[in-house]
GUVO-140252 format. One line per field, with one value per residue: x, y, z of N, C-alpha, C in turn; residue in three letters. Coordinates in Angstrom, 3 decimals, m for minus. Last residue first. Example, Ala and Ser with C-alpha at 12.3 -4.5 7.8 and 13.67 -1.06 7.14 Angstrom:
BEGIN
neast <- c(12.850,13.190) .
nnorth <- c(m2.250,m5.690) .
nup <- c(7.080,7.800) .
caeast <- c(13.670,12.300) .
canorth <- c(m1.060,m4.500) .
caup <- c(7.140,7.800) .
ceast <- c(12.900,13.200) .
cnorth <- c(0.030,m3.300) .
cup <- c(7.870,7.800) .
aa <- c(SER,ALA) .
END
This chain:
BEGIN
neast <- c(m9.984,m9.661,m11.413,m10.019,m9.527,m10.531,m11.564,m9.293,m8.518,m11.795,m13.359,m12.078,m11.808,m9.626,m7.951,m8.162,m7.790,m9.272,m12.212,m11.852,m11.882,m14.249,m16.184,m15.091,m15.103,m15.394,m13.091,m11.686,m11.076,m8.274,m7.466,m5.264,m3.773,m1.623,0.884,1.253,2.102,2.308,m0.275,m1.218,m0.453,m0.644,m3.136,m3.148,m2.191,m3.606,m6.201,m5.077,m5.255,m3.960,m1.198,m0.370,1.430,3.706,4.279,4.351,7.096,9.577,11.226,13.258,12.944,13.323,11.692,9.221,10.639,10.295,7.451,6.778,8.245,7.213,4.900,3.531,1.945,4.339,7.460,10.569,13.672,16.249,17.723,16.586,13.960,13.009,13.524,12.168,9.832,10.240,10.313,11.456,11.063,9.883,8.260,8.171,9.357,6.890,4.253,3.316,2.917,5.503,6.782,5.480,6.099,8.870,9.082,8.157,8.398,8.110,5.784,5.341,5.747,5.277,6.341,6.450,7.203,6.934,4.875,4.191,2.061,2.963,2.453,0.007,m1.192,m0.009,m2.083,m4.288,m4.420,m3.570,m5.686,m8.201,m7.280,m5.381,m3.234,m2.870,m0.404,m0.756,m1.456,0.886,2.595,1.078,1.162,3.509,3.864,2.071,3.159,5.646,4.878,3.623,5.941,7.375,5.330,5.403,7.802,7.618,5.641,7.610,9.788,8.150,5.447,2.368,m0.553,m3.800,m5.982,m6.310,m4.742,m1.965,m2.124,m2.300,0.085,1.922,1.571,2.667,4.885,5.624,5.249,4.308,0.947,m0.926,m2.949,m3.471,m5.747,m7.991,m8.084,m8.064,m10.340,m12.467,m11.728,m11.074,m10.661,m9.589,m9.284,m6.497,m5.115,m3.190,m4.277,m5.477,m2.917,m2.665,m4.843,m4.849,m2.868,m3.768,m5.579,m4.524,m2.996,m4.759,m5.823,m3.931,m3.212,m3.904,m2.241,m2.472,m3.701,m3.510,m0.250,1.065,1.009,2.440,2.999,3.845,4.383,3.427,1.599,0.137,m2.463,m3.980,m5.303,m6.576,m5.789,m6.473,m4.441,m1.802,m2.250,m2.391,0.486,1.917,1.040,2.368,4.518,5.618) .
nnorth <- c(m14.865,m15.603,m13.286,m11.008,m9.348,m7.556,m8.759,m9.317,m6.981,m5.987,m3.936,m1.087,1.555,3.555,5.973,7.851,10.267,10.809,10.141,7.805,7.445,8.351,6.229,4.242,3.003,0.683,m0.576,m1.491,m1.015,0.139,2.111,2.125,3.810,3.485,5.126,8.208,10.653,11.111,11.671,9.431,8.066,9.703,8.942,6.567,7.156,7.995,6.486,3.145,0.840,0.712,0.287,1.684,0.434,2.054,3.471,6.023,6.023,3.579,0.966,m0.585,m1.026,1.071,2.756,2.075,2.827,5.521,5.965,4.984,7.080,9.604,11.175,11.691,11.169,8.584,9.938,10.842,8.856,8.126,5.711,4.768,4.738,3.307,1.164,0.887,0.482,m0.653,m1.321,m4.020,m5.980,m8.315,m11.081,m13.130,m13.813,m14.256,m15.188,m15.876,m14.446,m14.699,m13.129,m10.317,m9.412,m9.909,m7.382,m5.422,m3.549,m1.218,0.299,2.035,0.234,m1.899,m4.495,m5.080,m6.784,m7.005,m9.779,m12.184,m13.642,m14.532,m12.000,m11.744,m14.445,m13.970,m11.452,m12.432,m14.547,m12.543,m11.304,m12.971,m13.387,m11.787,m13.475,m13.106,m13.741,m13.902,m13.045,m12.819,m11.288,m9.117,m7.832,m7.248,m5.441,m3.540,m2.600,m1.174,0.370,2.249,3.017,4.400,6.497,7.466,8.695,10.353,12.580,13.079,14.437,16.410,17.354,17.922,19.516,18.701,18.900,16.719,16.829,16.392,13.769,13.079,13.774,12.130,9.685,9.276,10.306,8.113,5.692,6.692,6.006,4.492,5.931,8.216,9.690,8.474,6.130,6.012,7.284,5.195,2.565,3.631,6.238,7.232,9.203,9.615,8.196,6.680,4.508,5.356,5.020,1.878,1.298,2.174,0.834,m1.453,m1.511,m0.806,m3.051,m5.230,m4.021,m4.054,m7.026,m8.701,m8.044,m6.309,m4.163,m4.378,m3.713,m3.059,m1.944,m3.032,m2.369,m4.014,m3.143,m2.080,m0.606,m0.231,m1.254,m1.245,m3.734,m6.131,m8.430,m8.563,m6.533,m7.932,m10.109,m8.036,m7.642,m9.347,m10.558,m8.516,m8.690,m11.412) .
nup <- c(m24.111,m20.771,m18.431,m16.680,m13.479,m11.532,m9.618,m7.975,m6.696,m5.122,m5.192,m7.270,m9.778,m11.546,m10.622,m7.868,m6.560,m4.622,m5.939,m5.813,m2.440,m2.196,m3.307,m2.017,0.797,2.409,2.482,0.235,m2.469,m4.217,m7.241,m9.454,m11.843,m14.546,m15.357,m12.984,m11.703,m9.263,m8.198,m8.335,m6.624,m4.101,m4.138,m3.187,m0.898,0.792,0.782,0.019,m1.196,m4.654,m7.250,m10.355,m13.373,m15.415,m17.886,m16.950,m15.178,m16.462,m15.163,m13.536,m11.153,m9.863,m10.726,m9.542,m6.880,m6.772,m7.451,m4.917,m3.403,m4.257,m4.385,m1.123,0.723,1.640,2.097,0.041,1.327,1.969,1.453,4.026,4.688,2.209,3.281,5.591,4.683,0.854,m1.888,m3.659,m6.892,m8.221,m5.681,m4.811,m1.957,m0.080,0.381,3.057,4.732,6.218,4.017,3.983,7.094,6.393,4.653,6.216,8.468,7.650,5.813,3.359,0.302,m2.264,m4.949,m8.081,m11.108,m14.830,m16.517,m17.161,m16.954,m14.195,m12.911,m12.706,m11.857,m9.099,m8.652,m8.730,m6.706,m4.401,m4.269,m3.670,m1.074,0.980,3.575,6.844,9.524,13.270,15.738,17.538,15.440,15.185,17.420,18.124,15.853,17.064,19.635,18.167,16.456,18.665,19.729,17.743,17.863,20.085,19.972,18.404,19.860,21.260,20.462,18.986,21.024,20.128,20.317,18.882,16.951,15.972,13.254,14.683,15.541,12.918,11.667,13.484,12.858,10.310,10.588,12.005,10.353,6.527,5.287,5.218,7.179,9.035,8.606,7.173,8.180,10.979,11.203,10.602,11.483,14.395,15.729,19.344,21.791,23.954,26.200,25.753,24.490,22.305,20.752,20.908,19.833,17.350,16.446,16.172,13.897,11.881,11.771,11.258,9.074,6.936,6.778,4.378,1.669,m0.286,0.495,3.113,2.805,0.001,m3.050,m6.318,m9.610,m12.201,m16.030,m18.562,m20.157,m22.715,m22.392,m19.275,m17.726,m16.762,m17.495,m20.120,m21.042,m20.287,m22.374,m24.815,m25.012,m24.942,m27.198,m29.224,m28.813,m29.552) .
caeast <- c(m11.052,m8.546,m11.385,m11.069,m9.064,m9.828,m12.378,m9.656,m8.137,m11.019,m13.224,m12.346,m11.905,m10.988,m8.676,m7.987,m6.804,m7.817,m11.377,m11.602,m10.523,m13.204,m15.970,m15.199,m14.744,m16.734,m13.914,m11.858,m11.888,m9.261,m8.187,m5.850,m3.873,m3.309,0.167,1.625,1.595,3.648,1.063,m2.041,m0.490,0.718,m2.847,m3.763,m1.298,m2.609,m6.114,m5.157,m6.247,m3.599,m2.611,m0.146,0.012,3.263,4.317,3.524,5.793,8.930,10.328,13.485,12.266,14.190,13.356,9.782,10.032,11.430,8.665,6.633,8.439,8.754,5.081,4.129,1.260,3.101,6.284,9.463,12.224,15.565,17.263,18.090,14.992,12.471,14.268,13.605,10.321,10.003,10.528,10.909,11.627,11.307,8.482,7.114,9.906,8.164,4.283,3.562,1.697,3.994,6.921,5.393,4.702,8.191,10.030,7.583,8.542,9.322,6.129,5.942,4.827,5.658,5.681,7.246,6.438,7.676,4.773,5.723,2.054,3.284,3.875,0.622,m1.541,0.214,m0.124,m3.869,m4.659,m2.764,m4.766,m8.090,m7.330,m6.492,m3.208,m3.250,m0.781,m0.499,m2.688,m0.185,2.926,0.707,m0.572,2.757,4.749,1.748,1.990,5.669,5.725,2.380,4.981,7.766,5.508,4.033,7.692,8.447,5.737,6.378,10.203,8.499,7.109,2.809,0.669,m2.408,m5.033,m6.810,m5.830,m2.728,m2.602,m3.722,m1.064,1.899,1.224,0.548,4.263,5.669,4.523,5.286,2.379,0.074,m3.090,m2.639,m4.672,m7.796,m7.925,m6.878,m9.230,m12.256,m11.889,m9.593,m11.414,m9.217,m10.043,m7.022,m6.904,m2.475,m3.496,m6.132,m3.422,m1.372,m4.189,m5.903,m3.006,m2.424,m5.628,m5.393,m2.170,m3.936,m6.830,m4.168,m2.431,m5.000,m2.295,m2.162,m3.804,m4.696,m1.208,1.244,0.829,1.489,3.566,2.440,5.211,4.512,1.672,1.540,m1.292,m3.798,m4.353,m7.426,m5.126,m6.691,m6.051,m2.099,m2.046,m3.280,m0.856,2.106,0.709,1.064,4.311,5.454) .
canorth <- c(m15.083,m15.022,m14.498,m11.030,m10.231,m6.943,m8.140,m10.332,m7.102,m7.209,m4.036,m2.500,1.449,2.683,5.609,6.459,9.967,11.621,11.770,8.395,6.719,8.989,7.690,4.371,4.558,1.296,m0.377,m2.328,m0.390,m1.214,2.029,1.475,4.004,3.415,4.775,6.680,10.489,10.380,13.046,10.561,7.584,9.491,10.520,6.889,6.203,9.219,7.719,4.087,0.998,1.194,m0.719,1.470,0.339,0.790,2.000,5.800,5.494,4.888,1.423,m0.094,m1.907,m0.733,3.179,1.940,1.039,4.436,6.239,4.043,5.389,9.303,9.449,11.876,11.146,9.116,9.113,11.293,9.146,9.665,6.548,4.490,5.827,4.654,1.763,0.580,1.727,m0.389,m0.378,m4.310,m5.039,m8.037,m9.244,m13.174,m14.471,m13.767,m14.159,m16.980,m14.816,m15.000,m14.282,m11.642,m9.823,m10.570,m8.752,m6.137,m5.372,m1.610,m0.766,2.444,m0.008,m0.857,m3.806,m4.297,m6.711,m6.742,m8.348,m11.342,m12.820,m15.691,m12.644,m10.900,m14.221,m14.874,m11.607,m11.317,m14.725,m13.254,m10.582,m12.482,m14.519,m11.639,m12.706,m13.519,m12.697,m14.308,m13.562,m13.658,m12.579,m10.390,m8.472,m8.145,m6.740,m4.103,m3.332,m2.400,m0.836,1.347,1.991,3.537,5.701,7.392,7.471,9.410,11.372,12.693,12.925,15.353,17.359,17.398,20.257,18.349,20.145,16.560,16.629,17.581,14.602,12.812,14.429,13.526,10.066,9.093,10.867,9.251,5.784,6.162,7.208,4.328,4.781,7.508,10.172,9.585,6.124,5.212,8.098,6.952,2.569,2.112,5.191,6.940,8.500,10.262,8.746,8.099,4.316,5.094,6.348,3.195,0.971,2.695,2.445,m1.310,m1.744,0.011,m1.804,m4.857,m4.226,m2.773,m6.427,m8.111,m9.061,m7.661,m4.357,m3.828,m3.794,m4.004,m1.332,m3.232,m1.819,m3.791,m3.437,m3.697,m1.037,0.213,m2.292,m0.585,m2.908,m4.746,m8.352,m9.735,m6.452,m6.440,m10.348,m9.418,m6.317,m8.789,m11.213,m8.869,m7.575,m10.905) .
caup <- c(m25.312,m22.355,m18.818,m17.398,m14.115,m12.966,m10.397,m8.608,m7.535,m4.996,m3.967,m7.156,m8.109,m11.553,m12.098,m8.529,m8.051,m4.625,m5.781,m6.712,m3.532,m1.796,m3.423,m3.048,0.310,1.540,4.029,1.499,m1.776,m3.932,m5.892,m9.056,m10.601,m14.116,m16.158,m12.997,m13.204,m10.133,m8.431,m9.467,m7.859,m4.737,m4.012,m4.781,m1.867,0.387,0.070,1.181,m0.681,m3.375,m6.657,m9.029,m12.679,m14.255,m17.865,m17.192,m14.179,m16.253,m16.175,m15.614,m11.899,m9.507,m11.045,m11.060,m7.144,m6.906,m8.523,m6.223,m3.365,m4.819,m5.065,m2.522,m0.490,0.684,1.996,0.686,0.596,2.316,0.538,3.814,5.649,2.725,1.969,5.468,5.326,2.149,m1.265,m2.574,m5.789,m8.993,m6.618,m5.474,m3.258,m0.221,m0.752,1.849,4.194,7.187,4.753,3.034,6.455,7.668,4.367,4.853,8.388,8.083,6.578,4.561,1.647,m1.971,m3.358,m6.943,m9.867,m13.695,m16.015,m17.646,m17.935,m15.510,m13.098,m13.528,m12.915,m9.997,m8.356,m9.693,m7.934,m5.024,m4.789,m4.733,m1.816,m0.121,2.540,6.288,8.410,11.807,15.138,17.770,16.096,13.874,17.244,18.783,16.060,15.798,19.038,19.605,16.025,17.653,20.427,18.431,16.577,20.149,21.561,18.181,18.059,22.078,21.609,18.325,20.575,20.546,20.217,19.959,17.988,16.729,13.169,14.383,16.639,13.215,10.643,13.648,14.193,10.676,9.833,12.422,11.227,7.568,5.613,3.557,6.354,9.080,8.854,7.207,6.466,10.421,11.532,9.509,10.291,13.472,14.827,17.385,21.146,22.600,26.045,25.821,26.040,23.608,20.951,21.361,20.634,18.436,16.237,16.570,15.691,12.726,11.725,12.244,9.809,7.375,7.670,5.426,2.967,m0.899,m0.796,2.557,3.809,0.918,m1.805,m4.912,m8.235,m11.513,m14.511,m18.505,m18.915,m22.222,m23.324,m20.525,m17.824,m16.628,m15.736,m19.069,m21.184,m19.622,m21.118,m24.502,m24.763,m24.150,m26.083,m29.139,m27.888,m28.463) .
ceast <- c(m10.391,m10.033,m10.365,m10.896,m10.210,m9.473,m11.636,m10.795,m8.408,m10.235,m12.274,m12.518,m12.769,m10.699,m9.458,m8.668,m7.085,m7.003,m9.968,m11.348,m10.350,m11.520,m14.771,m15.118,m14.427,m16.326,m14.692,m12.908,m12.534,m10.013,m8.702,m6.578,m5.439,m2.640,m1.554,0.155,1.400,2.820,2.186,m0.661,m0.520,0.274,m1.291,m3.308,m2.179,m2.042,m4.523,m5.263,m6.344,m5.141,m2.628,m1.860,0.457,1.818,4.176,3.298,4.622,7.314,9.764,12.642,12.686,14.072,14.222,11.384,10.067,11.355,10.069,7.235,8.167,8.690,6.314,4.557,2.134,2.282,5.206,8.460,11.528,14.448,16.813,18.673,16.149,13.483,13.882,14.194,11.994,9.960,9.916,11.340,10.997,11.668,10.013,7.101,9.136,8.703,5.685,3.543,1.623,3.047,5.618,5.874,4.741,7.130,8.895,8.353,7.470,9.460,7.683,6.314,6.138,4.743,6.414,6.022,6.970,6.547,6.142,5.629,3.231,2.724,3.766,2.108,m0.797,m0.023,0.072,m2.608,m3.862,m3.242,m3.565,m7.148,m7.404,m6.298,m4.531,m3.326,m1.382,m1.240,m2.492,m1.056,1.993,1.617,0.079,1.550,4.241,2.902,1.634,4.466,5.657,3.235,4.133,6.933,6.227,4.396,6.045,8.290,6.528,5.829,8.735,9.433,7.532,4.815,1.612,m1.428,m4.601,m6.718,m6.247,m4.038,m2.911,m3.554,m2.217,1.008,1.045,0.617,2.665,5.250,4.672,5.003,3.124,1.111,m2.175,m2.202,m3.516,m6.514,m7.741,m6.895,m7.964,m10.777,m11.669,m10.349,m10.657,m9.986,m9.722,m7.970,m6.874,m4.045,m2.946,m5.517,m4.272,m2.342,m3.709,m5.739,m3.835,m2.477,m4.581,m5.706,m2.952,m3.728,m5.836,m5.386,m2.892,m4.574,m3.525,m2.774,m3.478,m5.006,m2.547,m0.010,0.741,1.883,2.369,2.936,3.790,4.806,2.450,2.197,0.054,m2.492,m4.431,m6.515,m6.323,m6.283,m6.842,m3.726,m2.516,m3.202,m2.263,0.878,0.983,0.656,2.586,4.724) .
cnorth <- c(m16.333,m15.562,m14.175,m12.403,m10.147,m7.881,m7.820,m9.865,m8.116,m7.098,m5.544,m2.432,m0.471,2.142,4.902,6.371,8.642,10.918,12.171,9.906,7.367,8.491,8.719,5.643,4.883,3.029,0.722,m1.897,m1.470,m0.984,0.478,1.778,3.085,3.341,4.068,6.185,8.669,10.122,12.231,11.199,8.181,8.581,10.427,8.628,6.446,8.110,8.377,5.275,2.498,0.916,m0.280,0.596,0.617,1.784,1.247,4.409,5.598,4.659,2.974,0.642,m2.155,m1.044,1.693,1.646,1.142,2.939,5.667,4.881,4.421,7.722,8.970,10.542,11.679,9.879,9.556,10.082,9.922,9.728,7.836,5.544,5.890,5.851,2.953,1.486,2.138,1.021,m0.279,m2.505,m4.804,m6.914,m9.184,m11.569,m14.191,m14.550,m13.498,m16.393,m15.746,m15.146,m14.912,m12.596,m10.742,m10.404,m9.883,m7.326,m6.032,m3.282,m1.102,1.679,0.939,m0.140,m2.689,m4.664,m6.458,m6.514,m7.682,m9.823,m12.111,m14.533,m13.554,m11.269,m13.053,m14.534,m12.817,m11.385,m13.692,m14.310,m11.669,m11.423,m13.875,m12.674,m12.728,m12.770,m13.100,m13.246,m14.105,m14.064,m13.593,m11.363,m9.330,m8.809,m7.610,m5.671,m4.065,m3.431,m1.877,0.449,1.178,2.288,4.370,6.154,6.217,8.320,9.985,11.501,12.272,14.213,16.222,17.633,18.480,18.751,19.751,17.738,16.893,18.002,16.331,13.990,13.730,14.205,11.619,9.866,10.884,10.324,7.129,6.832,6.354,5.075,5.347,6.270,9.182,10.613,7.621,5.863,7.453,7.347,4.548,2.574,4.638,5.806,8.415,8.995,9.779,9.184,5.840,4.813,6.295,4.691,2.222,2.356,3.244,0.337,m1.392,m0.050,m1.044,m3.667,m4.586,m2.877,m4.996,m7.414,m7.966,m8.379,m5.924,m3.744,m3.042,m4.474,m2.770,m2.747,m1.787,m3.361,m3.252,m3.719,m2.364,m0.300,m1.847,m1.022,m2.538,m3.777,m6.634,m9.356,m7.199,m6.423,m9.170,m9.700,m7.474,m7.832,m10.664,m9.209,m7.687,m9.834) .
cup <- c(m26.347,m23.356,m20.263,m18.216,m15.239,m14.073,m11.772,m9.637,m8.775,m6.333,m3.971,m5.584,m8.139,m10.123,m11.982,m10.065,m8.382,m5.521,m5.508,m6.803,m4.854,m2.668,m3.160,m4.091,m1.109,1.139,3.631,2.859,m0.671,m2.485,m5.527,m7.480,m9.927,m12.197,m16.003,m14.495,m13.830,m11.644,m9.083,m9.540,m8.741,m6.029,m4.631,m4.789,m3.351,m0.398,m0.151,0.264,0.031,m2.624,m4.856,m8.348,m11.307,m14.120,m16.828,m17.787,m15.110,m15.647,m15.388,m16.171,m13.625,m10.511,m11.231,m11.327,m8.827,m7.245,m8.830,m7.466,m4.219,m4.159,m5.080,m3.146,m1.614,1.106,1.422,0.913,1.000,1.036,0.845,2.899,4.914,3.524,2.419,4.263,5.722,3.067,m0.126,m2.470,m4.916,m7.989,m6.698,m6.469,m5.053,m1.933,m0.932,0.885,2.887,5.984,5.195,2.978,5.143,7.121,5.367,4.779,7.180,8.078,6.806,5.741,2.245,m0.565,m2.991,m5.898,m9.070,m12.362,m14.892,m16.785,m18.421,m16.719,m13.829,m13.543,m13.881,m11.445,m9.361,m9.683,m8.830,m6.175,m5.040,m5.408,m3.421,m1.080,2.006,4.531,7.335,10.630,13.462,16.888,16.727,14.294,15.938,18.216,16.984,15.215,18.080,19.345,17.344,17.043,19.566,19.082,16.801,18.563,20.825,19.064,18.252,20.875,21.495,19.012,20.033,20.413,20.919,19.733,18.819,17.637,14.316,14.033,16.284,14.841,11.787,12.567,14.293,11.960,10.194,11.680,11.770,9.192,6.369,4.454,5.230,7.944,8.875,7.270,6.471,9.073,11.005,10.233,10.123,11.947,14.395,17.151,19.922,21.789,25.440,26.242,26.700,24.947,21.792,21.658,22.008,19.801,17.178,17.057,16.799,14.009,12.469,12.745,11.595,8.559,8.020,6.743,3.737,0.858,m1.068,0.790,3.103,2.162,m0.730,m3.575,m7.022,m10.140,m13.307,m16.800,m18.683,m21.025,m22.870,m21.082,m19.196,m16.725,m15.629,m17.533,m19.792,m19.879,m20.050,m23.077,m24.049,m23.776,m25.116,m28.038,m28.018,m27.540) .
aa <- c(GLN,ARG,PRO,GLN,MET,LEU,GLU,ALA,LEU,ASP,THR,VAL,VAL,VAL,ASP,ALA,GLY,HIS,GLN,ARG,LEU,ALA,ASP,ALA,GLN,GLY,VAL,ARG,ASP,VAL,GLY,VAL,VAL,LEU,GLY,PHE,ARG,GLY,ALA,ARG,GLY,ALA,GLU,VAL,GLY,ALA,LEU,ALA,ASP,GLU,TYR,VAL,ALA,ALA,ALA,ASP,PRO,ALA,VAL,GLY,LEU,MET,ARG,GLY,ALA,GLU,ILE,TYR,THR,ASP,PRO,ALA,PRO,LYS,GLY,ALA,LEU,HIS,ARG,GLU,ALA,ILE,VAL,ASN,GLY,ASP,VAL,GLN,ALA,ASP,PHE,ASP,GLY,ASP,LEU,GLY,ALA,ALA,LYS,LEU,VAL,GLN,THR,CYS,HIS,LYS,SER,SER,THR,VAL,VAL,ALA,LEU,ARG,LEU,GLY,ALA,LYS,ARG,ALA,ALA,LYS,LEU,TYR,ARG,VAL,SER,GLY,GLU,TYR,ALA,ARG,VAL,GLY,ASP,ARG,HIS,ILE,ILE,GLN,THR,PHE,VAL,GLU,ASP,LYS,ARG,ALA,ALA,ILE,GLN,ASP,VAL,VAL,GLU,SER,SER,ALA,ASP,ILE,HIS,ARG,ALA,SER,LEU,PHE,SER,ARG,ALA,GLY,ASP,VAL,ARG,PRO,LYS,GLY,ASP,VAL,TYR,ALA,ASP,TYR,ASP,ALA,VAL,ALA,ASP,PHE,PRO,ILE,GLY,ARG,GLU,GLU,PHE,VAL,GLN,LYS,TRP,ALA,ARG,ALA,HIS,GLN,GLU,ALA,THR,ARG,THR,LEU,VAL,GLY,ASP,LEU,ASP,PHE,LEU,CYS,ALA,THR,VAL,THR,PRO,PRO,LEU,GLY,LEU,SER,ALA,ALA,ALA,MET,GLU,THR,GLN,ARG,ALA,MET) .
END
């Protein structure tokens, strides 16, 4: 059985010691990162603050809880905003994002779905880790509900007072829920803050998923390997 587990891990591009996979949601499993970026852009530009849906999204808000992301971007623009204003921006962003996914729906990345199904078939433990409070809704819309053994989302983060990415707390909590130590788990992230979290938590493997041409930055922030699609990690059985 141990030999079969090692072979299965190898077929998924994993070290033999890895027995669990911890997936970010937006940008890794689903295309909702694009929708989040559009929502942030609309909200900031409603206030007359220019926002680049690629560069600013990746640098300041991707992977972080909404309030942290809003505060990070405003600070980078040297805008002194009260906690009340930051909360208003975060709430408005949530409202706009919800409108977008209701209008446009949610699509999963085909390669990620293939990888997820293969990992499940191989007997690996699976968790989804995201700062979004809409995780359950997004998974259901993408047809991925029921595929995970554990879920750490924005609601869990708030309930358990976990620090958001780039702190490793959310991934460590997911590993705890699965009963595995960090060195026995792989982290899959498209966000710079997310790969930083994986490195900080000393996970067994940190996979950077490059959706927007930032492979070098993902490596610099902590990715052990970078791919443009999770299917690239899959090797045919010998």
